[in-house]
C-alpha positions as CSV (number, residue, x, y, z in Angstrom):
1,M,217.4,84.7,-107.0
2,P,214.8,87.3,-108.2
3,R,213.9,90.1,-105.8
4,R,210.3,90.1,-104.5
5,R,208.2,93.0,-105.6
6,S,207.7,95.5,-102.8
7,R,204.2,96.3,-101.6
8,P,202.9,99.6,-100.3
9,K,202.3,99.9,-96.6
10,G,198.8,98.9,-95.6
11,D,198.2,96.5,-98.5
12,A,197.8,92.7,-98.0
13,V,198.1,89.7,-100.2
14,E,195.3,89.9,-102.7
15,G,192.6,87.3,-103.3
16,T,192.7,85.2,-100.1
17,V,189.7,86.1,-97.9
18,K,186.0,86.3,-98.7
19,A,184.2,89.5,-97.8
20,T,181.3,87.6,-96.2
21,Q,183.8,86.3,-93.6
22,I,184.8,89.8,-92.4
23,E,182.6,91.9,-90.2
24,W,182.8,95.6,-91.1
25,R,184.6,96.6,-87.9
26,M,187.4,94.2,-88.8
27,F,187.6,95.6,-92.3
28,F,187.5,99.3,-91.4
29,Q,189.9,99.6,-88.5
30,D,190.2,103.4,-88.2
31,P,188.5,104.3,-84.8
32,R,187.0,107.5,-86.2
33,L,185.6,105.8,-89.3
34,Q,184.1,103.1,-87.1
35,A,182.3,105.8,-85.0
36,L,181.0,107.5,-88.1
37,I,179.7,104.2,-89.5
38,T,178.0,103.3,-86.2
39,S,176.3,106.7,-86.1
40,A,175.1,106.3,-89.7
41,L,173.6,102.9,-89.0
42,E,171.7,104.4,-86.1
43,H,170.6,107.8,-87.6
44,N,170.6,107.6,-91.4
45,S,167.1,108.6,-92.7
46,D,167.1,106.4,-95.8
47,L,168.0,103.3,-93.7
48,K,165.2,104.1,-91.2
49,I,162.8,104.2,-94.1
50,A,164.0,100.8,-95.4
51,L,163.7,99.3,-92.0
52,A,160.2,100.6,-91.6
53,R,159.4,99.1,-95.0
54,V,160.6,95.7,-93.7
55,S,158.3,96.0,-90.7
56,E,155.4,96.9,-93.0
57,T,155.9,94.0,-95.3
58,R,156.3,91.6,-92.4
59,A,153.0,92.8,-91.0
60,L,151.3,92.4,-94.4
61,Y,152.7,88.9,-94.7
62,G,151.1,88.1,-91.3
63,V,147.7,89.3,-92.7
64,T,147.8,87.1,-95.8
65,R,149.1,84.1,-93.8
66,A,146.0,84.5,-91.5
67,D,143.7,84.3,-94.5
68,R,144.7,80.6,-94.9
69,L,143.2,79.8,-91.5
70,P,139.5,79.9,-90.5
71,S,138.4,82.9,-88.5
72,G,135.9,82.6,-85.7
73,D,133.6,85.0,-84.0
74,L,131.9,84.6,-80.6
75,S,128.7,86.6,-80.3
76,L,126.0,87.0,-77.6
77,S,122.8,88.7,-78.5
78,E,119.3,89.3,-77.1
79,R,116.3,90.2,-79.2
80,K,112.8,91.2,-78.0
81,S,109.8,92.0,-80.2
82,R,106.2,93.0,-79.8
83,I,103.4,92.1,-82.3
84,P,100.3,94.2,-82.2
85,P,96.9,92.5,-81.5
86,A,95.8,93.0,-85.1
87,F,98.5,90.6,-86.3
88,T,98.3,88.0,-83.6
89,G,94.7,86.8,-84.3
90,T,93.8,87.5,-80.7
91,D,92.8,90.6,-78.8
92,N,96.2,90.6,-76.9
93,P,99.6,91.7,-78.2
94,Q,102.3,89.1,-78.4
95,T,105.8,89.6,-77.0
96,T,108.7,87.4,-78.0
97,Q,112.2,87.2,-76.6
98,R,115.3,85.3,-77.8
99,V,118.9,85.0,-76.5
100,D,121.6,83.6,-78.8
101,L,125.2,82.6,-78.0
102,A,127.1,81.5,-81.1
103,L,130.6,80.6,-82.2
104,T,130.7,81.2,-86.0
105,V,133.4,80.4,-88.6
106,V,132.9,83.1,-91.2
107,S,133.6,82.5,-94.9
108,F,136.5,80.1,-94.8
109,E,137.8,79.4,-98.3
110,L,138.7,75.9,-99.3
111,D,141.8,76.7,-101.2
112,F,141.7,73.9,-103.8
113,W,143.4,76.0,-106.5
114,A,146.0,77.6,-104.1
115,R,144.8,81.1,-104.7
116,V,145.1,82.1,-101.0
117,A,148.4,80.1,-100.7
118,N,149.9,82.0,-103.6
119,L,148.9,85.3,-102.2
120,S,150.5,84.3,-98.9
121,D,153.7,83.2,-100.7
122,A,153.8,86.5,-102.6
123,A,153.5,88.5,-99.4
124,K,156.3,86.4,-97.8
125,A,158.6,86.9,-100.9
126,N,157.8,90.6,-100.7
127,Y,158.8,90.7,-97.0
128,L,162.0,88.8,-97.7
129,A,162.8,91.0,-100.7
130,S,162.4,94.2,-98.6
131,E,164.6,92.6,-95.8
132,S,167.4,91.9,-98.4
133,A,167.0,95.3,-99.9
134,S,167.4,96.9,-96.5
135,R,170.6,94.9,-95.9
136,A,171.9,96.0,-99.4
137,M,171.2,99.6,-98.3
138,R,173.0,99.0,-95.0
139,I,176.1,97.7,-96.8
140,A,176.0,100.5,-99.4
141,L,175.7,103.0,-96.5
142,I,178.8,101.6,-94.8
143,S,180.8,101.7,-98.1
144,E,179.6,105.3,-98.9
145,V,180.5,106.6,-95.4
146,A,184.0,105.0,-95.8
147,N,184.4,106.5,-99.2
148,L,183.5,110.0,-98.1
149,Y,185.8,109.7,-95.1
150,F,188.7,108.7,-97.3
151,T,187.9,111.6,-99.5
152,L,188.1,113.9,-96.5
153,L,191.5,112.5,-95.6
154,E,192.7,112.9,-99.2
155,L,191.6,116.5,-99.2
156,D,193.3,117.1,-95.8
157,E,196.6,115.8,-97.2
158,R,196.2,117.7,-100.5
159,T,195.5,120.8,-98.5
160,A,198.6,120.3,-96.4
161,I,200.6,119.9,-99.7
162,A,199.1,123.1,-101.1
163,R,199.9,125.0,-97.9
164,S,203.5,123.8,-98.0
165,A,203.7,124.8,-101.7
166,I,202.4,128.3,-100.9
167,E,205.0,128.8,-98.2
168,T,207.8,127.5,-100.5
169,R,206.6,129.7,-103.4
170,K,206.2,132.7,-101.1
171,R,209.8,132.4,-100.0
172,S,211.0,132.1,-103.6
173,R,209.0,135.1,-104.6
174,D,210.3,137.2,-101.8
175,L,213.9,136.1,-102.5
176,I,213.6,136.9,-106.2
177,R,211.9,140.3,-105.4
178,R,215.0,141.2,-103.3
179,G,217.2,140.1,-106.1
180,M,215.2,142.2,-108.6
181,E,215.5,145.2,-106.3
182,L,219.2,144.8,-106.2
183,G,219.4,144.3,-110.0
184,A,220.5,140.7,-109.7
185,A,217.3,139.0,-111.0
186,P,215.1,139.9,-114.0
187,R,211.5,141.1,-113.5
188,S,210.3,138.1,-115.6
189,D,211.5,135.7,-112.8
190,Y,209.7,137.7,-110.3
191,L,206.5,137.6,-112.3
192,L,206.8,133.9,-112.7
193,A,207.3,133.5,-108.9
194,E,204.3,135.8,-108.3
195,G,202.1,133.8,-110.6
196,A,203.2,130.5,-109.1
197,F,202.4,131.8,-105.6
198,H,198.9,132.9,-106.5
199,S,198.3,129.7,-108.5
200,A,199.0,127.7,-105.3
201,Q,196.6,130.0,-103.4
202,G,193.8,129.3,-105.9
203,E,194.4,125.5,-105.6
204,L,194.2,125.8,-101.9
205,A,190.9,127.6,-102.0
206,S,189.5,125.0,-104.4
207,L,190.6,122.2,-102.0
208,V,189.0,123.9,-99.0
209,D,185.7,124.2,-100.9
210,Q,185.8,120.5,-102.0
211,R,186.5,119.5,-98.4
212,A,183.5,121.5,-97.1
213,S,181.3,119.8,-99.6
214,A,182.5,116.3,-98.7
215,E,182.1,117.1,-95.0
216,H,178.5,118.2,-95.6
217,G,177.8,114.9,-97.6
218,L,179.2,112.9,-94.8
219,T,177.1,114.7,-92.2
220,L,174.0,113.9,-94.3
221,L,174.9,110.2,-94.5
222,V,175.7,110.0,-90.8
223,G,172.3,111.6,-90.0
224,K,173.5,114.2,-87.6
225,A,176.5,116.5,-87.1
226,P,179.3,114.4,-85.7
227,G,180.0,115.1,-82.0
228,E,183.1,114.1,-80.2
229,M,184.9,111.4,-82.2
230,P,188.0,109.3,-81.5
231,A,191.1,110.3,-83.2
232,G,191.5,109.0,-86.7
233,R,194.4,107.9,-88.8
234,R,196.0,109.7,-91.7
235,L,195.4,108.5,-95.3
236,R,198.8,106.9,-95.6
237,D,198.3,105.0,-92.3
238,Q,194.9,103.4,-93.2
239,E,195.0,99.6,-93.0
240,V,191.9,98.7,-95.1
241,R,192.4,95.1,-96.2
242,N,193.2,94.5,-99.9
243,D,193.0,90.7,-99.8
244,L,189.3,90.1,-100.7
245,A,188.7,87.2,-103.0
246,P,185.7,87.0,-105.4
247,G,185.3,83.2,-105.1
248,I,183.3,81.4,-107.7
249,P,180.6,83.2,-109.6
250,S,177.7,81.6,-107.7
251,E,179.1,82.8,-104.4
252,V,178.8,86.4,-105.6
253,L,175.1,85.7,-106.2
254,Y,174.5,84.1,-102.8
255,A,176.4,86.9,-101.0
256,R,175.0,90.0,-102.6
257,P,171.7,91.1,-100.9
258,D,170.6,93.1,-104.0
259,V,170.7,89.9,-106.0
260,I,168.8,88.0,-103.3
261,A,166.2,90.8,-103.2
262,A,165.7,90.5,-107.0
263,E,165.3,86.8,-106.7
264,Y,162.6,87.2,-104.0
265,R,160.8,89.8,-106.2
266,L,160.8,87.2,-109.0
267,K,159.3,84.6,-106.6
268,E,156.6,87.2,-105.6
269,A,155.7,87.8,-109.2
270,H,155.4,84.1,-110.0
271,A,153.1,83.6,-106.9
272,N,151.0,86.6,-108.0
273,V,150.6,85.0,-111.4
274,G,149.4,81.8,-109.7
275,A,146.9,83.7,-107.6
276,A,145.6,85.6,-110.7
277,R,145.1,82.4,-112.7
278,A,143.3,80.8,-109.7
279,A,140.8,83.7,-109.8
280,F,139.2,82.2,-112.9
281,L,138.3,79.0,-111.0
282,P,135.4,78.5,-108.7
283,R,135.7,79.5,-105.0
284,I,134.2,77.4,-102.3
285,L,133.3,79.3,-99.1
286,L,132.1,77.8,-95.9
287,T,130.2,79.4,-93.1
288,A,129.5,77.2,-90.0
289,G,128.5,77.9,-86.5
290,L,127.6,76.3,-83.2
291,G,125.5,78.0,-80.5
292,L,122.8,78.1,-77.9
293,A,119.4,79.8,-78.1
294,S,116.7,80.3,-75.5
295,V,113.8,82.5,-74.7
296,S,115.7,84.1,-71.8
297,L,119.3,84.4,-70.6
298,A,118.5,82.2,-67.5
299,K,117.5,79.3,-69.8
300,L,120.4,79.7,-72.3
301,F,122.3,76.7,-71.0
302,A,119.3,74.5,-70.4
303,P,119.0,71.1,-72.2
304,G,117.7,71.3,-75.8
305,S,119.0,74.9,-76.4
306,G,121.7,74.0,-78.8
307,N,121.7,75.0,-82.5
308,W,124.1,74.8,-85.4
309,L,124.6,76.3,-88.9
310,F,126.4,75.0,-91.9
311,Q,126.3,77.1,-95.1
312,P,128.6,76.1,-98.0
313,G,128.8,78.5,-101.0
314,L,130.2,78.2,-104.5
315,S,131.0,81.2,-106.7
316,R,132.6,81.5,-110.0
317,P,133.3,84.6,-112.1
318,L,130.8,84.8,-114.9
319,F,131.0,88.4,-116.2
320,D,133.1,91.1,-114.7
321,G,133.9,93.3,-117.8
322,G,137.3,91.6,-118.2
323,R,138.5,92.6,-114.8
324,T,139.9,89.2,-113.8
325,A,141.6,88.7,-117.2
326,A,143.1,92.2,-117.0
327,L,144.5,91.4,-113.5
328,A,146.0,88.2,-114.8
329,D,147.6,90.0,-117.7
330,A,149.0,92.6,-115.3
331,A,150.5,89.8,-113.1
332,E,152.1,88.2,-116.2
333,A,153.6,91.6,-117.2
334,R,155.0,92.1,-113.6
335,K,156.5,88.6,-113.8
336,D,158.3,89.4,-117.1
337,S,159.5,92.7,-115.6
338,A,160.8,90.8,-112.5
339,V,162.7,88.3,-114.8
340,A,164.4,91.2,-116.7
341,D,165.2,92.9,-113.4
342,Y,166.8,89.7,-112.0
343,E,168.9,89.2,-115.1
344,K,170.0,92.9,-115.1
345,T,170.9,92.7,-111.4
346,I,173.1,89.6,-111.9
347,Q,174.8,91.2,-114.9
348,Q,175.5,94.4,-112.9
349,A,176.8,92.4,-110.0
350,F,179.4,90.5,-112.2
351,R,180.4,93.6,-114.0
352,E,180.9,95.6,-110.8
353,V,183.1,93.0,-109.3
354,A,185.1,92.6,-112.4
355,D,185.6,96.3,-112.8
356,L,186.7,96.7,-109.2
357,L,189.1,93.8,-109.3
358,S,190.7,95.3,-112.4
359,A,190.9,98.7,-110.8
360,R,192.5,97.2,-107.7
361,A,195.3,95.7,-109.7
362,S,195.8,98.8,-111.8
363,L,195.9,101.2,-108.9
364,A,198.5,99.2,-107.1
365,E,200.8,99.6,-110.1
366,Q,199.9,103.2,-110.5
367,R,200.7,103.9,-106.9
368,Q,204.2,102.4,-107.2
369,A,204.8,104.4,-110.3
370,V,203.7,107.7,-109.0
371,E,205.7,107.3,-105.8
372,A,208.8,106.7,-107.9
373,I,208.0,109.8,-109.9
374,V,207.6,111.9,-106.7
375,R,211.0,110.8,-105.5
376,A,212.5,111.7,-108.9
377,Y,210.9,115.1,-109.0
378,Q,212.0,115.9,-105.4
379,E,215.6,115.2,-106.5
380,R,215.1,117.2,-109.6
381,L,213.8,120.2,-107.6
382,I,216.9,120.1,-105.4
383,V,219.2,120.1,-108.4
384,A,217.2,122.9,-110.1
385,E,217.4,125.1,-106.9
386,V,221.2,124.5,-106.7
387,R,221.6,125.4,-110.3
388,F,219.5,128.5,-109.9
389,K,221.4,129.7,-106.9
390,A,224.7,129.1,-108.7
391,G,223.4,131.2,-111.6
392,S,223.6,128.4,-114.2
393,A,219.8,128.0,-114.6
394,S,216.8,130.3,-114.8
395,Y,214.0,130.4,-112.3
396,L,211.8,128.9,-115.0
397,E,213.6,125.5,-114.4
398,V,212.9,125.8,-110.6
399,L,209.3,126.7,-111.2
400,D,208.8,123.8,-113.6
401,A,210.3,121.4,-111.1
402,Q,208.0,122.8,-108.3
403,R,204.9,122.6,-110.5
404,E,205.6,119.0,-111.5
405,L,206.4,117.9,-108.0
406,F,203.2,119.5,-106.7
407,L,201.1,117.7,-109.3
408,Q,202.7,114.4,-108.7
409,Q,202.3,114.7,-104.9
410,Q,198.7,115.5,-105.4
411,A,198.3,112.5,-107.7
412,A,200.0,110.2,-105.2
413,V,197.4,111.2,-102.6
414,Q,194.6,110.7,-105.0
415,I,195.7,107.3,-106.0
416,R,196.0,106.2,-102.4
417,R,192.5,107.4,-101.8
418,S,191.3,105.6,-104.9
419,Q,192.9,102.4,-103.6
420,L,191.0,102.7,-100.3
421,S,187.7,103.6,-102.0
422,T,188.1,100.7,-104.4
423,A,188.6,98.3,-101.5
424,A,185.5,99.7,-99.7
425,Q,183.4,99.3,-102.9
426,L,184.7,95.8,-103.5
427,Y,183.8,94.9,-100.0
428,K,180.3,96.0,-100.7
429,A,180.2,94.3,-104.1
430,L,181.2,91.0,-102.6
431,G,178.5,91.1,-100.0
432,G,180.4,92.2,-96.9
433,G,179.2,94.5,-94.3
434,D,177.2,92.4,-91.8
435,A,178.2,89.7,-89.3
436,P,180.4,87.0,-90.7
437,Q,178.6,84.0,-92.2
438,A,179.2,80.6,-90.7
């Protein structure tokens, strides 16, 4: 019976769960990472801007939706006038007084050609597009915080490896120096050991700088300097799930908020084209009102004081210097742009998912291979050190074994971080990050 292929700790069976069915706290289970993501969702400046944009477009949609309904004004006015005797035909001046109470419907458009309706639909699509865009930013923020956190963990482990290498090479250098002083070791071995020691120091300095840069980037994403945080897990102990399934192609489109946002932008562009075309057609405006009028406020509600107003109007563009036609052309151009943007977004979505799925499979094999190499080079170093102490090998053999082991240990850590980052990016690419969908 064939042996089952072993799987690195922390990995799960691939391709069995949809990302939309997993809430981000279930996907990223490190307590410290969860705290960082929570802080980022509360304090990140870019996300605040996106949420404010959603509120703005929602309000603008309310404005355009109100244009589809008649608006009414209630007014109360009093007017007094005096006519001089020269204009009354008598020797006495004439004083008039009038009080009006009116409820007026002001310029209500009969939307026969759906101009106002299209403007309202465009505003609604713009609002929904901004809402989906803010959700896309939220998911991207979650993924990016996780990626930088994994980078910090990687650099922590690589720094620990570098510090261990420095200690090992320092001991070797000191041992060879004593041997050289006693005439038992050549100066060339000492110079090799000295160079290897300083090389490890340089690698450590570079790693410390990289970690500081990553930490600064994480602080920027989180929106504030992290305060007290719960203890986190080491890179090797991370349990980010690796079992996300892409599903059928259409599910990717329905799940990704950036694709949904592009679709709403396309709907907005189509609605604006409809409104621009309707601008060439006649507009029918109605003004109507009911009210009361009297010569004094005391008689305002007396019988016979009622009055009404009905004033239909018809307008049609005749000559505007090509303004209406230019606006229609601009709307058509924005529609063509929205179509191209939608197609590009879909293509990018499929490519991103395909690339990440390919990387996930490749990294799993790379990790098994590099871990086997690390074990082999650890054994090789032991053999080289024994041979060197026995005098049957030069220090160059030991140095070569140390150098190769150091590089492979660093590579193993990097591949593990790449696995975790790929899982986080795939989670974003498949539309995860928010509450599970029913």
